[in-house]
N, C-alpha and C positions, 0 to 999 in steps of 0.2 A: 306511241300508244301501246300500252301493255296488252298482251293477249288475254282473252277470257280464261281464267283458271277454273279447273273443275275439281270437285270434291264430293265424296260420298260419305254420309254420316248415318248413324242409326237414330231412329226416332227417339226423342227425349234426351239426346246427348247434348253436351256443351263443348263442341270442338274449338280448338285454337286455330285461328287463321294466322299464318305467318307468311311474310313476303319481304322482299327487298323493294322498297318503294322509292322510285326516283322522282325527283321534282321536275319542274319545267326545264331546268338546265341540264337534266340527264345525270345528276349526281344524287346520292342518297339524301332524301329529304331530312331536314332538321326540324325539331319542334319549334325553333325560333322563327322559321319561315311560315308556319301554319297559323291561321286564324281559327279554323275549326275542322273537325272530321265528323262526318255524319254517316251512319250505317242505315241503309234501307233494304228491306227484303220484300220481294214480289213473288207471288205464286205464278209460275210461268204459264200454267194452263189458262189463267184468267187475267194475267197482268195486274192483279189486285195487290195493293200494298198490304203486307202482312205484319210489318214490324218496322219501327224507326227508332233510332237512338243517337244522340250526340255523344261522341266519345271524349274522354278525358285525354287530351293530347299527351300530357306527361306520362300517362299510364300505358300508352300503346306505342309511342315512338321512342326508339333508342338512338342516342347520339352516335354511338359506336356500333358497327355491325356485330351481331351476335352469332356465335358458332357454338351451339351446345348440342346435346344429344337429341333434342327435339327437331333439329334442322338436318335434313339429309339431302336437300336439293342440289347443293354444290359446296365448294370450299370457301365461298366468299362470305356468306352469312345473310342474316335478315336484320331489318331495322324497324319492322312493324309486327306487332303481335297483339291479337285481340281475341278474347274468349267470347264466343257467341252464346247467347241464351237459346235454349230450345224454343223460345217464343219466336225466334227468327224464321223457323221452319216447322210450323205446328202440325202439318198433315203428313203422315207416313205414306209413301208411295208417290208423293208429289215432288216436283223439281222446283227449286227456287232460284231466283237471281238476286244475289247479294251485291249491292252497289255501295262502295265506300267513296264518298265525295270528300276530297281534300281541298279545302279553300285556303289559298295562300294569302298572306297579309296584303299583297298588292291587289287582291280581288279576283285573281285568276283561279281557275279550278282544274284539277285533274282527277282521274278516277282509277279505282282498282275494282274490277268486276269478277265475281265468282259465280259459277253455276253449281248449285248444291242439290244432289239427289238424296232424298231421305228414304232410307231403307227401313222397313218395319222390322221389329223384333218379334218373330213368330212365337217365341216362348211366352211373351206377354200379351200377344194379340193374334191367336190362331184364326179368329174370324176374318182378319184382314187377309191372311194367306189364302183361306178358302174363297174369299170374295175375288181375289186376283185370279186364282186358278179357274174359277167358274166363268170369268170374263174372257178367257182366251179363245181365239179362233181355232178351228181345227188344225191348221198348220202350226200355229203357236203352241198348241197342246202337244202336237207330234214332236216338235223341236224340244219342248220341255222334257218329254218322256225320254227322248233319245239322249239328251245331255245328262239327265239324271242317272240314267242307267249305264252310260258308256263314257262320260266325261272324265278327264278333259278330252275334248274333241275339237278339231279345227273347223273354222267356218266353212271352208270349201266342202269338207266332208258332210257337214250338217246339211248344207244346201243341196248337195247331190242326193243324200239319203231321203230328204223330205220332198225332193223334186221341186225346188224353187231356184230362181236365179240368186246369185250371191248378193247383188245390190238390194233385192227384196228382203233377203234374210237380215241384212245389216240395218235397213231402214224401218222395217215393219214387224219383224218377228223378234229379233234379239232385244230391242228396247222394251217390248212388252214383258220380257222375262226377267228384267232387272229387279223389279219388286219381289220376285220369287227367289232371289238369291243368285242370279246369274253373275258369274265372275269370269273375267279373262285373266289368265295367270301372268300375262305380260312377258313370259319367257318363251312364248311360241308354242306351248303345248296345247293351247286351245281353251275352250270354254268349259266351265263346270258349274254345278249348283253348289253354293256354299251353304251349309246347314249351320245355323247359329246354336 
């Protein structure tokens, strides 16, 4: 079973999903093996179906692994590429679960699951930014102000400075700041607020 993949997109965008999709035998799936591919999107907060689409197999499955400038995950390549419509994740600030169902010609199925966080574009919707900011708890607001003024700053330092435990920071405070532009630089320098 493939792990759940994660992706952040801006509201109104049409991102490309790329993956190396392996069939039931553990080899890259071929279009000849597939009867259908269906994409469904669910709003995670309500588990409500937001979007569904049957994909054109020939348009999204490659018989040879692709290695072009769009692919940076590894040197092996991808065999599945799908351009998602903004309709798949219509609400800024929401997280969606995108489920691709691959039905094989023998009737078996396998899945590729993506969790997509939809970030608002504050330049086009400042009222969303203000709404998120107004909804923060006092500790979330304190963390936001600290990261905004001093970021990048590591999680342990944030937790110490706002006087919360690190697990509390990671589970309850930082997720609330993502719609406000919270970013982790992945190089170990810490969290900062990304201004679009």
